C-alpha positions as CSV (number, residue, x, y, z in Angstrom):
1,M,65.5,-9.1,33.1
2,K,67.9,-7.3,35.4
3,G,67.0,-7.6,39.1
4,L,65.4,-10.9,38.6
5,A,67.3,-12.6,41.2
6,S,66.1,-10.5,43.8
7,L,62.5,-12.4,43.1
8,K,63.5,-15.8,43.2
9,I,61.2,-17.9,44.6
10,T,62.3,-21.2,46.4
11,K,59.2,-23.0,47.6
12,K,57.0,-24.9,44.8
13,P,53.3,-25.3,45.1
14,H,51.5,-28.2,45.6
15,W,50.4,-28.7,42.0
16,L,54.1,-29.4,40.8
17,K,54.4,-32.6,42.5
18,M,54.3,-35.5,40.3
19,P,52.0,-38.7,41.7
20,T,54.1,-41.4,43.0
21,I,54.4,-44.3,40.7
22,G,55.6,-47.7,40.5
23,N,59.2,-48.3,39.4
24,H,59.5,-51.7,37.2
25,A,58.8,-50.1,34.1
26,A,61.1,-46.9,34.7
27,G,64.0,-49.3,35.6
28,E,63.6,-51.2,32.3
29,V,63.4,-48.4,30.1
30,R,67.0,-46.9,32.2
31,K,68.1,-50.4,31.6
32,I,67.7,-50.4,28.0
33,L,69.1,-46.9,27.4
34,T,72.2,-48.0,29.3
35,N,73.2,-50.7,27.3
36,N,72.2,-49.0,24.0
37,K,74.5,-45.8,25.5
38,L,71.7,-43.6,24.7
39,N,71.0,-40.0,25.6
40,T,67.6,-39.1,26.6
41,V,66.6,-35.1,27.4
42,C,64.6,-36.6,30.5
43,N,67.9,-36.9,32.1
44,E,69.8,-34.0,30.4
45,A,67.6,-31.6,30.9
46,R,66.4,-32.9,34.4
47,C,62.8,-33.1,33.4
48,P,60.4,-33.4,36.3
49,N,58.2,-36.0,34.3
50,R,61.0,-38.5,33.6
51,G,59.8,-41.0,36.1
52,H,56.3,-40.5,34.7
53,C,57.2,-41.2,31.2
54,Y,59.6,-44.4,31.7
55,E,57.0,-46.0,33.6
56,R,54.8,-45.5,30.8
57,G,57.5,-47.0,29.0
58,T,58.1,-43.9,26.9
59,A,61.3,-41.4,26.6
60,T,62.7,-38.5,24.4
61,F,66.2,-39.4,22.8
62,L,68.6,-36.7,22.8
63,I,70.6,-37.1,19.6
64,L,74.1,-35.8,18.7
65,G,75.6,-35.7,21.9
66,S,74.7,-34.5,25.0
67,I,76.7,-31.1,24.6
68,C,75.1,-27.8,23.1
69,T,76.7,-25.2,21.2
70,R,75.1,-22.4,22.9
71,N,74.1,-21.0,26.2
72,C,70.3,-20.5,27.1
73,A,69.9,-19.1,30.1
74,Y,67.0,-21.7,31.5
75,C,68.8,-25.0,30.4
76,A,70.4,-27.5,32.3
77,I,72.2,-29.0,29.0
78,E,75.9,-29.0,29.3
79,R,77.7,-26.3,27.0
80,N,80.7,-26.3,24.8
81,Q,80.7,-24.3,22.0
82,V,84.4,-25.1,21.0
83,S,84.6,-28.3,20.6
84,P,81.4,-31.2,21.2
85,P,82.4,-34.5,20.0
86,A,81.6,-35.6,16.4
87,P,78.2,-37.4,15.9
88,D,78.0,-40.9,16.7
89,P,77.2,-42.7,13.1
90,G,76.0,-46.2,15.2
91,E,73.5,-43.8,17.0
92,P,70.5,-44.0,14.7
93,E,70.7,-47.4,14.6
94,R,70.9,-47.9,18.4
95,I,68.1,-45.8,19.0
96,A,65.8,-47.9,16.4
97,K,66.9,-51.1,18.6
98,A,65.9,-49.5,21.8
99,S,62.7,-48.4,20.7
100,A,61.7,-51.6,19.4
101,A,62.8,-53.7,22.8
102,M,60.8,-50.8,24.3
103,N,57.7,-51.5,22.3
104,L,57.4,-47.5,21.3
105,K,54.7,-46.8,18.9
106,Y,55.3,-43.1,18.9
107,V,59.2,-41.9,19.7
108,V,60.3,-38.2,20.1
109,L,63.6,-37.2,18.7
110,T,65.7,-34.2,19.8
111,S,69.1,-33.0,19.9
112,V,71.4,-30.4,21.3
113,T,71.9,-27.4,18.9
114,R,75.1,-28.3,16.8
115,D,76.4,-25.0,15.4
116,D,79.5,-26.6,14.6
117,L,78.2,-28.8,11.9
118,P,77.1,-27.4,8.2
119,D,73.8,-28.8,8.4
120,G,73.0,-28.9,12.2
121,G,73.1,-32.3,12.1
122,A,69.9,-32.8,10.0
123,E,71.1,-35.7,8.3
124,H,71.6,-37.2,11.8
125,F,68.3,-36.6,12.2
126,A,67.1,-38.2,9.2
127,R,69.0,-41.2,9.3
128,T,67.8,-41.7,12.9
129,V,63.9,-41.5,11.4
130,I,64.6,-43.6,8.4
131,E,66.2,-46.2,10.8
132,L,63.3,-46.1,13.2
133,K,60.5,-46.1,10.4
134,N,62.5,-49.6,9.0
135,A,62.6,-51.0,12.0
136,I,59.2,-50.6,13.9
137,K,56.2,-50.9,11.5
138,G,53.5,-48.1,12.1
139,V,56.0,-46.1,14.2
140,K,55.0,-42.5,14.6
141,V,58.5,-40.1,14.8
142,E,58.2,-36.6,16.2
143,V,61.4,-34.5,15.4
144,L,62.0,-31.7,18.0
145,T,65.0,-29.3,16.3
146,P,67.0,-26.8,16.3
147,D,66.8,-23.7,14.4
148,F,69.4,-25.0,12.0
149,N,70.8,-21.4,11.9
150,G,67.6,-20.9,9.5
151,N,69.1,-23.4,7.1
152,E,66.5,-24.3,4.3
153,A,68.7,-27.1,3.2
154,A,68.6,-28.7,6.5
155,L,64.5,-28.4,6.6
156,R,64.4,-29.8,3.3
157,T,66.8,-32.7,4.6
158,I,64.2,-33.4,7.7
159,A,60.7,-32.9,5.2
160,E,62.4,-35.6,3.0
161,C,62.8,-38.0,5.9
162,R,58.8,-38.0,6.5
163,P,58.4,-37.2,10.3
164,D,54.9,-37.0,11.8
165,V,55.5,-34.2,13.8
166,F,58.0,-31.2,13.3
167,N,58.2,-29.8,16.5
168,H,60.8,-26.0,17.1
169,N,60.3,-24.6,20.3
170,I,60.0,-20.6,20.5
171,E,60.6,-21.1,24.3
172,T,59.5,-17.7,25.3
173,V,58.0,-14.7,24.4
174,R,59.6,-11.9,22.1
175,R,59.8,-9.5,24.8
176,L,62.4,-11.8,26.9
177,F,63.9,-13.8,24.3
178,S,67.2,-12.1,23.9
179,D,67.8,-12.3,27.7
180,L,67.1,-15.7,27.9
181,R,68.4,-17.1,24.2
182,P,71.5,-14.7,23.4
183,I,72.6,-16.9,20.4
184,A,69.1,-17.3,19.3
185,S,66.7,-15.2,17.4
186,Y,62.9,-15.1,18.1
187,N,62.3,-13.9,14.1
188,Q,64.2,-16.5,12.9
189,S,62.6,-19.3,15.0
190,L,59.4,-18.3,13.7
191,K,60.8,-18.2,9.9
192,V,61.9,-21.8,10.8
193,L,58.3,-23.2,11.8
194,R,56.8,-21.2,8.7
195,R,59.2,-22.3,6.3
196,F,58.9,-25.8,7.2
197,S,55.2,-25.6,7.3
198,E,55.2,-24.4,3.6
199,I,57.8,-27.1,2.6
200,A,55.7,-29.9,3.9
201,P,51.9,-28.8,4.4
202,D,50.6,-32.3,5.0
203,I,53.1,-32.6,8.6
204,P,51.7,-30.9,11.5
205,T,54.0,-28.3,13.0
206,K,54.2,-28.0,16.4
207,S,56.1,-25.4,19.2
208,G,56.3,-24.5,22.9
209,L,56.4,-21.9,25.5
210,M,57.6,-21.7,28.9
211,V,55.5,-19.6,31.4
212,G,56.6,-17.9,34.7
213,L,60.0,-16.1,33.4
214,G,58.3,-12.8,33.8
215,E,56.2,-12.6,30.5
216,E,52.7,-10.6,30.6
217,T,49.2,-11.5,29.2
218,G,49.9,-9.4,26.1
219,D,53.4,-11.0,25.4
220,L,51.7,-14.5,25.3
221,E,49.0,-13.6,23.1
222,E,51.6,-12.0,20.9
223,S,53.3,-15.4,20.8
224,L,50.5,-17.2,20.2
225,Q,49.6,-15.4,17.5
226,D,52.7,-15.1,15.7
227,L,52.7,-19.0,15.8
228,R,49.7,-19.4,14.4
229,N,50.9,-17.4,11.6
230,S,53.8,-19.1,11.5
231,G,51.8,-22.2,10.4
232,V,52.0,-23.8,13.8
233,S,48.7,-26.3,14.8
234,L,50.4,-28.0,17.8
235,L,51.0,-26.1,21.2
236,T,52.6,-26.8,24.4
237,I,52.6,-24.5,27.0
238,G,54.5,-25.4,30.9
239,Q,56.1,-23.9,34.0
240,Y,59.8,-22.8,33.8
241,L,61.3,-24.8,37.1
242,Q,64.9,-23.5,37.3
243,P,67.1,-26.4,37.3
244,T,69.8,-25.2,39.2
245,S,70.8,-21.8,41.4
246,S,72.8,-20.7,38.5
247,H,70.2,-20.5,35.9
248,M,67.4,-18.4,35.5
249,P,65.2,-18.1,38.3
250,V,61.3,-18.6,38.5
251,V,59.6,-15.1,38.3
252,R,56.0,-16.7,39.3
253,Y,54.4,-20.2,39.5
254,V,51.5,-19.8,37.2
255,E,48.2,-21.5,38.8
256,P,46.3,-24.5,37.3
257,V,43.4,-22.3,35.7
258,E,45.4,-20.2,33.9
259,F,46.9,-22.9,31.8
260,E,42.9,-23.7,31.2
261,T,42.5,-20.3,30.1
262,W,45.5,-20.3,27.7
263,K,44.4,-23.6,26.5
264,K,41.2,-22.3,25.9
265,K,42.1,-18.8,24.4
266,A,44.9,-21.3,21.9
267,L,42.1,-23.6,20.7
268,E,40.1,-20.4,20.0
269,M,42.7,-18.8,17.9
270,G,43.1,-21.9,15.7
271,F,45.3,-24.2,16.9
272,T,44.1,-27.9,16.6
273,G,46.1,-29.5,19.6
274,V,47.0,-27.7,22.5
275,A,48.7,-29.3,25.9
276,S,48.7,-26.4,28.4
277,G,49.8,-27.2,32.3
278,A,52.4,-26.6,34.9
279,L,54.1,-30.0,34.3
280,V,54.1,-30.0,30.5
281,R,56.8,-30.1,28.4
282,S,56.8,-30.3,24.5
283,S,57.1,-34.1,24.6
284,F,55.3,-34.9,27.6
285,H,52.2,-37.4,26.1
286,A,53.2,-36.1,22.3
287,D,51.5,-39.3,21.1
288,L,48.2,-37.9,22.7
289,L,48.9,-34.3,21.0
290,W,49.6,-35.7,18.0
291,E,46.1,-37.6,17.4
292,S,44.3,-33.9,18.1
293,K,46.4,-32.9,15.0
């Protein structure tokens, strides 16, 4: 990845602009989140879709605090490998309360990586899923988890709380992985996905990739096949956007027609649901992707 800074692109193409929307529903969502002292990955990771999702009355809850113990080169979330705060025991109940107030039928839970916790935060995930299921009849819950350092007991904890989708993002192709995610492991992420699909074969497994970081066609083909071989059935592919000037630069803006090509190829490979587009993120319209499981 040396020399990528010289390839930095500053002008975004027109297809990366979200349409103008109203702000009434978005304001209501922000108010509920603030009143319940909750974090969303929408804000912490500076997602370009957060206004759109708030207007739809949806949000992806970020649990286990807002400080990550890893240092991925693309991510805007705050990092501190030494002393993140302890998990908030009241958070699961507040998320259930906020979700009910927002009339949510599909909730996405994600978290920062918590390598400082023995189970990586799996029990906190499980408590939150259970609180949601108890509070909202018929609610669907998707968990977007870290790799838990490959801890199988943590994966079993997640499986036992019966989420409707298990999501763990591979994020990038094998060749670029160590540059972008120096504390993580491509093979370990595949192992996590494969092992969860073995532990709970009736729960759909999902993953996501960013493009525009210097990957080539062969790299993407390899990663898609790796994901299919690991039991993944739901897939997201989206454009990487540099959150700040200190993060990894964008190498290329992928054109819309290419995203359609990759969607077609992924479906031909056996994925049952694929969301592929410049503004697609792992939890964007997750309820619609779940329906294609």
